[in-house]
MIKE-352025 format. One record per atom (N, C-alpha, C): x negated, y negated, z negated; residue in one letter. Coordinates in steps of 0.1 Angstrom, whole numbers, plus 5000, padded with zeros to 4 digits. Layout:
XYZa;...
END
This chain:
285007962594m;284208072589m;285108192587m;284508302582g;285308422581g;286208422569g;287408482571h;288408482560h;288908622558h;288308722563s;288808852561s;288608902547s;289209012543a;289009062530a;287609092528a;287009042517g;285609052515g;285209182507g;284009222508i;283509322499i;282609252489i;282909272476w;282209202466w;281209292459w;280009252459d;278909332453d;278609272439d;279109352429q;279009302415q;277509292411q;276609372416k;275309372412k;274609242416k;274809202428s;274109082433s;275008962434s;276308972431e;277208862431e;277308792444e;277508872455f;277808812468f;278908882474f;279508812484e;280708872491e;280308882506e;280808982512v;280609002526v;281908982534v;281908882543v;283108852551v;282808862565v;283808862574k;283508862588k;283908722594k;283108682604d;283608562611d;284508602623d;284908502631w;285908542642w;285308622653w;284008642653n;283408732663n;283108862657n;283608882645g;283409012638g;282009032632g;281208922631i;279808922626i;279908902611i;279208992603s;279208972589s;278508852584s;279108792574q;278408682567q;278408712552q;277408662545v;277308682531v;277508552524v;278508552514v;278808432507v;278208442493v;277408342489l;276808332476l;277608222468l;277908242456r;278508132448r;277808132434r;277408002431s;276807992417s;278007972407s;277707992394p;278707982384p;279407842384p;278607732387r;279107602387r;279807552399r;279907642409g;280707612421g;280007582434g;278607572433a;277907562446a;278007692454a;277807682467s;277907802475s;277007792487s;276707912492a;275907922505a;276508032513a;276308022526r;276908122535r;275708162545r;275508292546v;274408342555v;275008432565v;274708412578s;275208502588s;274108602591s;274608732592l;273608832596l;273108822610l;273808732618h;273208702631h;272208592629h;270908632630g;269808542628g;269308532614g;270008592604g;269608572590g;269708422587g;270708352593q;270708202593q;271708152582q;271208072574v;272008002564v;272907902572v;274207912572i;275107832580i;275907732572i;275807742559s;276507642550s;275807642536s;275707522531w;275207512517w;276007392511w;276807422501r;277707322495r;277307302480r;277407172476n;277207152462n;278407182453n;278307162440d;279507212432d;280707122434d;280607012441r;281806942445r;282406982459r;281807082464g;282207132477g;281707052489g;280806962487e;280306872498e;279306962506e;279406962520e;278507032528e;277206952529e;276107022527l;274706952527l;273906982539l;274307082547l;273707112560l;274507062571l;273907022582f;274606982594f;274907102603f;276107102608t;276407202619t;277107122630t;276707132642s;277407062653s;278807102655s;279707012658s;281107042661s;281207122674s;280107122682k;280107202695k;279207322694k;278907362681a;278007482679a;278707602685a;277807682691i;278307812697i;278007922687i;279007992682f;278808092672f;278708232677f;278408242690k;278508372696k;277108422700k;276708542695p;275408592700p;275408602715p;274208602722p;272908602715p;272308462712p;273108362714k;272608222711k;272508192697k;271508122692a;271408082678a;272407962677a;273007942665m;273907842663m;273207702660m;273707592665r;273107462664r;273507412650r;272607422640g;272807372627g;272407472616g;272707442604g;272207522593g;270707532592g;270207662590i;268807682589i;268407802597i;268207782611p;267707892619p;266307922615p;265908052616i;264508092613i;263708112626i;262608032627c;261808042639c;260708132637c;260708252643f;259608352642f;259808442654f;258708492660p;257308472657p;256608352664p;257408262669q;256808132674q;257708022671q;257107902671f;257907782671f;257607702684f;258607652690g;258507592703g;258607692715g;258007652726n;258207732738n;256907762745n;256507882743c;255207922750c;255208072753c;254608112764g;254408252767g;255808312771g;255908452769s;257008522774s;258208522764s;257908472752l;259008472742l;260008362744l;261208382740e;262208272741e;261808162731e;262408042733q;262007932725q;262307962710q;261407922702h;261507952687h;261508092683h;261208182692g;261108332689g;262508392689g;262508522684f;263708602685f;264408622672f;263808592660a;264408622647a;265808562646a;265908442651r;267208362649r;268308412658r;268008512667n;269008562677n;269308712674n;268708772664k;268908912662k;269808942650k;270409062650m;271209102639m;270309152628m;270509102616w;269809142604w;270709242596w;270109312587s;270909402578s;270709362564s;271609392556i;271509372541i;270509482536i;269509432528d;268509522523d;268909552508d;269409672506n;269909712493n;268809762484n;267609782489d;266509832481d;265209762484d;265209632482p;264009552485p;262909582475p;261609572480p;260509582470p;260609462460p;260109482448p;260309372438p;259609242441p;260309132437l;259809002438l;259408962423l;258808842422h;258508792409h;259808772402h;259908802388p;261208782381p;261808642383p;261008542384s;261508402385s;262208382398s;262008472408d;262808452421d;264208512420d;264608572408s;265908622407s;266608572394s;265808532384d;266408502371d;267508392373d;268708412368g;269708312368g;270208272382g;269908352392k;270208312406k;271208422411k;272008382421v;272708472429v;272008482442v;271808602447f;270908612459f;271308732468f;270908732480v;271008852489v;269708872496v;269308992498d;268109032505d;268509082519d;267909032529l;268109072543l;266809132549l;267009212559l;265909282565l;266009272581l;264909242587l;264809252602l;263609332606l;263809432614s;262809512620s;262909502635s;261809512642p;261809492657p;262609602664p;263409552674a;264109652682a;263209682694a;263509782702e;262709822713e;262409702723e;263509622725e;263409512735e;262409402729e;262409392716d;261509292710d;260009332712d;259809462711l;258409512712l;257909502726l;258809492736k;258409472750k;257809332752k;258409232745c;257909092747c;256909052736c;257009122725w;256009092714w;255709222707w;254609292712p;254409432709p;253709452695p;254409412684h;253909422671h;254909482661h;254609572653c;255509632644c;255409552631c;256609512626f;256609432614f;257909462606f;257909422593e;259109412585e;259209272580e;260409212582f;260609082578f;261709082567f;261409052555r;262409052544r;262708912540r;263908882539l;264308742536l;265308752523l;264908672513r;265808652502r;266408512503r;267708502502v;268408372501v;269008362487v;268808262480s;269308252466s;269808112463s;270808112454l;271307992448l;271007992433l;270507882429g;270207862414g;271407822407g;271307822393m;272407772385m;272907632389m;271907552392n;272207412395n;272507392410n;272607492418g;273007482432g;271807472441g;270607482436d;269407472445d;269507592454d;269107572467l;269007682477l;267607722479l;267307852478a;265907892480a;265908002491a;264808002499m;264608102509m;263208152508m;263108282507i;261708342506i;261608442517i;260608422526s;260408512537s;259108592534s;259208722536r;258008812535r;257908892547r;256808872554i;256508932567i;255309022565i;255509152568r;254509252566r;254109312579r;252809332581n;252309402593n;252309552591n;253109622598i;253109772596i;252609832609i;251809752617d;251209802629d;249809852627d;249209902637a;247809952636a;246809842639a;247309722644k;246409612648k;246909482642k;246009382641p;246409252636p;247309182646p;248109092640f;248909002649f;249008862643f;249308762652n;249408622648n;250908582650n;251308482642f;252608432645f;252708282639f;253608212644s;254008082637s;255408092632s;255807992624f;257008012616f;257607872612f;258907862612a;259507742606a;260907782601a;261307712590y;262707712586y;263307582592y;264007592603h;264507482611h;265707412604h;265507342594t;266507292585t;267207172590t;268507182593y;269407072597y;270007012585y;269506892580l;270206832569l;271306742573l;272406732565s;273506642568s;273206512562s;273206402570v;272906272565v;274106172569v;274206062562s;275305972564s;275105902577s;273905852580d;273505772592d;272005772593d;271505832604i;270105852606i;269305722604i;269905602607s;269205482606s;269105432591s;269805502582e;269705472568e;268905572560e;268105652567v;267405762560v;265905742561v;265205782550r;263705772551r;263105902545r;262005932550i;261206052544i;260006002537i;259806042525e;258606012517e;257806142514e;256506122515g;255606232512g;254706272524g;255006212536l;254206242548l;253306132552l;253406022545e;252605902548e;251105942549e;250305872558t;248905892560t;248506022566t;249506112569l;249106242574l;248906232589l;248106322595d;248006342609d;249306422614d;249706392626y;250806472632y;250606492647y;251206602652l;251206622666l;252506572672l;252506492682d;253706442688d;254106512700d;255306592698n;255806672709n;256306582721n;256506452718l;257006362729l;255806312737l;254506342733c;253306302740c;252406422741c;252906532747q;252106652749q;251306702737q;251906692725r;251306732712r;250006652710r;249906532714e;248706452711e;248706422696e;247506402690r;247406392676r;247406242672r;248206202662f;248206062657f;248106072642f;248005952636t;248005942621t;249205852617t;250005902608e;251205832603e;250705702596e;251305582601q;250905452596q;251905402586q;253105442587g;254205382578g;254105432564g;254605352555d;254605402541d;255805492538d;256705512548a;257705612548a;258105632562a;258805742566i;259205762579i;260705722580i;261005632590t;262305582592t;262605612607t;263905592611f;264305642624f;265005532632f;264505502644e;265205412654e;265105462668e;264605582670s;264505642683s;264205792681s;264105862693e;263806002692e;262506032685e;262506142676v;261306182669v;261206332670v;260006382674d;259706522674d;258206542671d;258006562658r;256606562653r;256306682644r;255106722644i;254606832635i;253506762626i;253906742613y;253006682603y;252106792598y;250806762597l;249806872594l;249306862579l;249106972573g;248506972560g;249306892550g;250606912550s;251506832542s;251506872527s;251906782518p;252106822504p;253206922503p;253307002492n;254307102490n;255607052485n;255706912484i;257006862481i;257206722488i;258406712495i;258706582501i;260106552498i;260506422501a;261806372498a;262406312510a;263706342512v;264506282523v;265606202516v;265506072517i;266305972510i;267405922519i;268605942515d;269805892522d;270405782515d;270105652519h;270505532512h;272005522510h;272705552521e;274205532521e;274905632511e;274405752511k;275005852502k;274405852488k;273305762487k;272605752474k;272205892469k;271705972478r;271206102474r;269906132481r;269106222474t;267806262479t;267706412480t;267406462492f;267006602493f;265506612489f;265306702480v;263906732476v;263606872482v;262506872490i;262106992497i;260807042491i;260807162485k;259607222479k;259307342488k;258007362490k;257607472499k;256307532495k;256107662499e;254807732496e;254507812508e;253207822512g;252807902523g;253107832537g;253607712536l;254107642548l;253407502549l;252207502555p;251407372555p;251907262563p;252807292573d;253207182582d;254707152580d;255007032584v;256406982584v;256806932597v;257906992603v;258406942616v;259506842612v;259506722619v;260506622618v;261106602631v;262406622633w;263106612646w;264406542645w;264706452654n;266006402657n;266006362672n;267006422679p;267006412694p;267406272699p;268106192691w;268606062694w;269606072706w;269905952711e;271105942720e;270906012733e;269805982740k;269706032754k;269606182754k;268806242746k;268606392746k;269906452741k;270606392731s;271906452726s;272806472738s;272906382747k;273806382758k;273506502767k;272306552767s;271906662776s;272106792770s;272406802757m;272606922749m;274006962749m;274307082754t;275707122755t;276307152741t;275507192732d;276007242719d;275807132708d;275707002712l;275606892703l;276406772708l;277206722699g;278106612703g;277206482706g;277706402715d;276906282720d;276406192709d;277306182698e;277006092687e;276506162675e;276406292675e;276106372663e;274706352658e;273806302666y;272406282662y;272406192650y;273406112648k;273406012637k;273606082624k;274206202624q;274606272611q;273606382608q;272506392615m;271606512613m;270206462613m;269406542605l;267906522606l;267306662603l;266406712612c;265706832609c;264406802602c;264206862591v;262906862584v;262607002580v;261507052587d;261307202586d;260007222578d;260007312568g;258807372563g;258307472573g;257007462577a;256507542589a;255107572588a;254707672596a;253207712598a;253107722613a;252507612619i;252507602633i;251107582638i;250407472633e;249107442639e;248107552638e;248007612627r;247107732625r;248107852623r;248107942633q;249008062632q;248608142620q;249608212614i;249308312604i;248808442610i;247708492605t;247108622610t;247308722599t;247908842603l;248108952594l;247309072599l;246509122590k;245809252594k;246809362590k;246609492595p;247509602592p;247709612577p;248909622572g;249209632558g;249409502551g;248909392556e;249009262549e;250409202550e;250709122540e;252009052539e;251808902537e;252608832544w;252608682542w;254008642536w;253908542527t;255108492520t;255208342523t;256408292527g;256708152529g;258008122522g;257908022513r;259007982504r;259507842507r;260807822507l;261407692508l;262507682497l;262507562490e;263507542481e;264107402483e;265407392484l;266107262487l;266907232475l;266807102470s;267707062460s;268106912463s;269206872457v;269706742459v;269806662446v;269206542445v;269306462433v;269806322436v;270306252427p;270706112429p;269506032434p;269705932443s;268605862449s;267805782439s;268405762427s;267605682417s;266305742414s;266105882417y;264805942415y;263805882423y;264005882436c;263005822446c;261605882444c;260705812450s;259305872451s;258605872437s;258905772429d;258105772416d;258405892408d;259505952410d;259906062401d;259606202408d;259006202420l;258706322426l;257706402418l;256906332409d;255906402401d;256706492391d;257906452388h;258806542379h;259006672386h;259106682399f;259406802406f;258106882408f;257006812408r;255706882411r;255206962400r;255806942388s;255307012376s;255707162377s;
END
């Protein structure tokens, strides 16, 4: 990552450094030692560490950190589409664009900043974006770290055009896991899902938790706003809380597909799992002047919590 002399913003408690391509990154540090790093290329969170310095997000050892390609890992933002359809590039253009630091954002609810270190970023469409997606928008993103090291992302997308537009969205979150075969997801049982490995055919989840023994690429529909990813070997649980994001994408490429991906090591699928808060099945529609908000909060707790204690987080 970048190591140049940083610019420290006293007001928001973040530091701006440059990576080896000269691209600015924002470093957030909580008082207890947790940290997050956000690249202005894509508005992408590329690192999230707990107060012991352990990396909680997966990044491929073969990741390409050079624009215009999005980096394989961290939390790329998929907007204005998820997947591959029409004239837009896969997962849209937001993750490939240069964002700017927004020094004068419109106010958020006080709870979105109290006791947190945060940075506000802004993306507006460039001329080339309007050619392939002809809609004027403002995309404001707040990335924050709580006192306890929780990572939160708040996206606000406003239609500043004269006509309505639709979009889909996902926080494409690469979680770092000890071994994919030792991981399970709780909170998606009994839900319907679209299976991308079967032309988006619709199925109903039968398991009492989701476990992994082959490639998985699914969109779970109408999901609860809190789910848990339990890593048995590390005895830790990722708790994912979300608002405005009814769907959850679950993806692991497994062995065969990993070998075909130039920016993913052949065996690295074992150390990663993507669990995305998303809005895909029903696109978001914004009339002129309307704004949509999608929130994601990630926290890590000891696995002794498990599912019985998720009610504690729901309050």
